[in-house]
N, C-alpha and C positions, 0 to 999 in steps of 0.2 A: 495346112490352111484350108478352110472350107471353100469349095468351088462356088463362085457366084452364079455359074450357069444353072446349077441345080436348084437355086432358090430365087430365081427371078421370074417375073411374068411381065407381059407388055400391057401398059396402060396407055390410053390415048394422050397425046401431048397437047398442051395448050398453045395455040399459035401466038398468044400474047406473051409467051415467055421471051424475055430479053436478056442478052448476056450481062447487062449491068447488074442483074439480080444475083448473079453467080459469083461468089467470093472464093478466092483460092488462097488459103493460108493453112499452115500446119505447124502447130507448136507441139512438140513431143517431149515429154519428160518422163522419167521413171522414178517411182517412189517405192520404197520397201519398208515393211514394218512387220511386227509380229503381235500376236494376241493369243490368249489362252485357248487352245483347242481350235483355232481358226486361222485361215490364211488371210492376211490383210494387205499384202503387197498389191499395188495397183500400177497400171500402165496408163498414166494420164495422156489424154490425146484430145486436144481441142478440135471439135468438129470442123472439117475442112471445107465443106461446101454447103451452100444453100440452093435449093431448087424451089422456085415459086410457080404455083399453078392455082392461084386463088379462085379462079372461076370453075374449077373442076367439080366441086360439090356445093349444093345449096343447103344451108342449114334448116333445121326444123325448129319452129318456135311454138311453144305452148300447145302441144297436141291435147285434145280433150281427154279427160280422165274417166276411168271406170274402176272396176274391181277385178282382181285376177280371176276369181271364180266365174264371174260373168263372161269374161273374155275366153276363158277355158272352155265353156260350154258351146262356144261357136265352132269349135273344132278347127280353127285356122292356125293354131300354134302347135307344133309338134312337141312331143315330150322331151326330145333331146335337143330342142332349140336352145342355143346359148342365150342367156339373159343377163342383163345388168340389174342387180338388185341393190337398192339402198335399204339398209337393215335397221335403221332407227327412225323415230319420228311417228307421226300420226298413222293410224291403220297398220301398225307393225311394218312400216316401210312400204316398199313397192318394187315392181320389176317391169321390164319391157324386153321383148325379144329383139336381138340385135338386127336380124335380117329384115324385120318389118319397119323399124323406125330409124336406126342410126347407120346401118351399113351403106345406104345410098346418100346420106346427108353428112356423115362424119361428125356433126355437131348438133346437139339438142340444147336449146335455150329454154329452160322451164322453171316453173315455181318450185319443183322438187329438187332441182339441181341443174348445174351446167355440166353436160356430159360430152366427152371427147372419145371418139373411136379411132384408134390407130391400128389398122389392119396389119401393117408391116411390123410394128413393134409388138403386136399381139396383146393389146390391152384396151380396156375401156376405163377411163379415169372419171371420177365424179367429184365435183366441187360445189360449193355453196352457190345458190341460184344467182344467175346473172343473165344479161341479155346482150344481143348485138354481136355475138361471136360467130366466126365462120372459119372454115378451113382456109389455110394460107399456103402451106407447102411443107417442105422437109428441111431439117438441119441436123446433120450428123446421123441421118437415118431415122430421126424422130419427128413425128408430126408437129407442125407449128400452127397455132391458131391466131387469128387477129381479132382484137377487141374493137369496140365502137369508137375508141379514141385513136385507133391506129397502133396501139401497143401490140407487140408480137409476144406470144406466150408459148412456152413449151407445154404441149398437151400432156406430157408425162409428169413432169415435176410441178407444173402450175406456176412456174417462175417466169416473170416478165424478162425477156432477153433483149428487147429493143423497143424504144419508144418512150412516151411520157411517163409510164409507170415502171421503168427499168428497175429491176431488183426487187419489186414487190412480189408477193406470193398469193395465189388463190388458196383458199382453205378447203381441204378435202372434207367430204362427208362420208360417214361409214358406208362401205359398199363391198360387194363381192360379185364375181361372175360365176354363175352356176347354170344348171339346166332348168327349163320351164317345169318339167315334171317333178324335180326335187323341190323347187320353190313352192309350187302349188300344194305340196304336202305340208310344208312348213307354215305357210301363211296364205291360205286361199282367200282371206278377207282383205289382203293388202291391196294397195293401189296399183292400177295398170292403166296404160293408155288404150283408148277405145279404137278397136280395129274396124268398127262399123260393119260393112258387108265384105270387108277384105279387099276392096278395090280403091279405097281412099289414098293409101300410101303405097308407093312402089316398093316392092321387095327386092332384095339383092342377095346373091350368093356370097357367103363369107369367103374372102380370099384365103388360100392356104399357103401361098408362097409370097416372098418378099418382092415388092415391085422394083423395077429397074430404077425408078426415080429415087426411092429410098436407098438402094444400093449405091447409086452414084453420089449421094450426098454424105455417105459414111466416111469417117476417118478410120484410123487403125482401131481394130476391135481388141479389147482387153482379152488376152489369151488364157486367163485363168479358167474360163468355162467355154464350151462350144458356143459359137456366135448366136445360134437360134435356140439355145437351151431355155426351157421354161423355168422361171424363177418367181418367187414372191419377194419383192423389195419392201423393206420396212424402214421408215424414217424415224429419227428422233432429233431432239434439239442439237445434239452434238455430233451426229453422224448417221450412218445407215448400215443395213445388213441385208444380204440376199440369202434366200433359202432355195437351193436347187430342188426342183420338183420332178426330175426324171427318175424313172424306175423305182418308184416308192410303192410300198404296200398300199392296198386300197384304203386302209384307214391308218393314218400316220399323224403323230403329234410330236412336235419338237419343243423342248424347253431350252431357252437360251437366255443370255444376258446381253443387253445393249445399253451402253452408257450407265451401267450400274443398276439397271432396271430389269427385273425378271419378266420375260414375255413367253407366251405360248403361241405356237403356230399350229393350226388345224389344217389337215389336208384330207380331202375326200376324193379318192380315185375315180369312182364312176362318173363324176361330173368334172374331174380335173380342176377342183376348186380349192383355193387356199385362203386363209384369213389369219390375222394376227391380233392378239389381245393381251392386255395387261394381266399378268398372272397373280392377281390378288383382287380381293373384294372387301370393301370396308376396312382396309388396312391389314387384312388377313391374307397371308401367302397361300396360294393353292398350287398343287402339283398335278398337272393334267397328263392324261395318257389316252391312247386310242383303245377302245374296248370292242373286241370282236363280237361279243354276244349282245351288245346293245342294239336297239332298232336303228335302221338306216337314217331315220330322222334325227337321232341324237347319238352319234357314234363315239362321243368322247365323255370321259368321266374325270372327276378330281379325286385324289386319294384321301383328302382330308374329310370330305363329307359324303362321297359316293354319289353326288348329284350327276345326272346325265345332261350333257350340253349339246346344242345343235351347232351346225357349221356357222350359224349367225351369232354364236355366243350367248344363247339364251338357255337358262336352266329349265328343264321340262319335267324332271322327275327326281325327287330327293329333297333334302333340307333346304336347298337354295332354289327350289322351283319358283319360277316367275322372276328371278333376278337376271340381270344382263351384265356381261363382262364389258369392260371398257375397250372399244375398238381402237387399234393403233393405226396411224396413217400408213397406208400400204397399198400396193398395186401389184397385180399379177401381170407379167410381161415377158418378153424375150430378153436374154442376157445382154445382147448388144445395145439395146435401147437403155436399159438401166445403167450399164457401165458408162455409156456416153454421157448421161446426165449426172451420174454420181460416181466419178472416177475413183474416189477414195473409199468406196464402199467395202465393208468386210464381207467375206463369203463364209457362211456358216458351215462348219464341219461337225457332224454329230460325233460324240465321244466314241472311242473304240469299244466294242463289246468286251 
């Protein structure tokens, strides 16, 4: 079992925290199953604690916009700064560096999307635009956000877990987490938030360890993977699947099947980025693979046409140049967070060589 001492750090406690907000219950069940080439047994565990610190972070709303290339020229963003990028829409999407905009607010309410940053769960989630959301606390080690009507939402799944909209879901927007230097190569003309002179927004160091609060709110962690293992979780109408991302080659492509649908997962090691796409275009099935001799901006190819594809699923060279693959609802996070919200998830296992 992973030691909690090595993965915790101290955060300041909110003096408004009251015992009434902490719930103690634990429902444990075991479920086993099987799937072709994959482990699907799960250890269901209802999150046992809530921890509320709703005044800990102040959300950011509608920061003024600019363009990536214009912000890049200011020299305020480092090449290896992690960024959240939305990869479809006007101006070829957009991106913002985490430490400048969301690390100190944890929630951004904006025209381009509703963004949640869970430093403990290791993810940034992106949903369709909405307003009035703010950080609320943790449940099962996963960040909880509160909406303007009091509804509480899982920041990872986007599901309403308490309040007037109980059971409703926020809709994800196509997104990925990468580095500023890589994104600027792909889409220098895309949207960015304006940093002005660099003093308008407080910057924050990105945490590297799981907070005591998140640890205290956890239930039992599914033992199929290491607690903090990086994964890409992919959703479908009938289920979900995670792709472990540890110890992969710098350029990796997985072909898999989820609920009878062929999907492709792209992983780019230099930025530790993963994305998932439908493995077909205009009804035509495509077989993707990582290509070592392709440029770093387009490290993937399909066998059927030889088109080169970017991490964002855009064809840049070949017969399908200019086309875009259909992004699949997914988020890159730590295993404990995904398994807490999706206890029945499948775990992808690549076929034996």
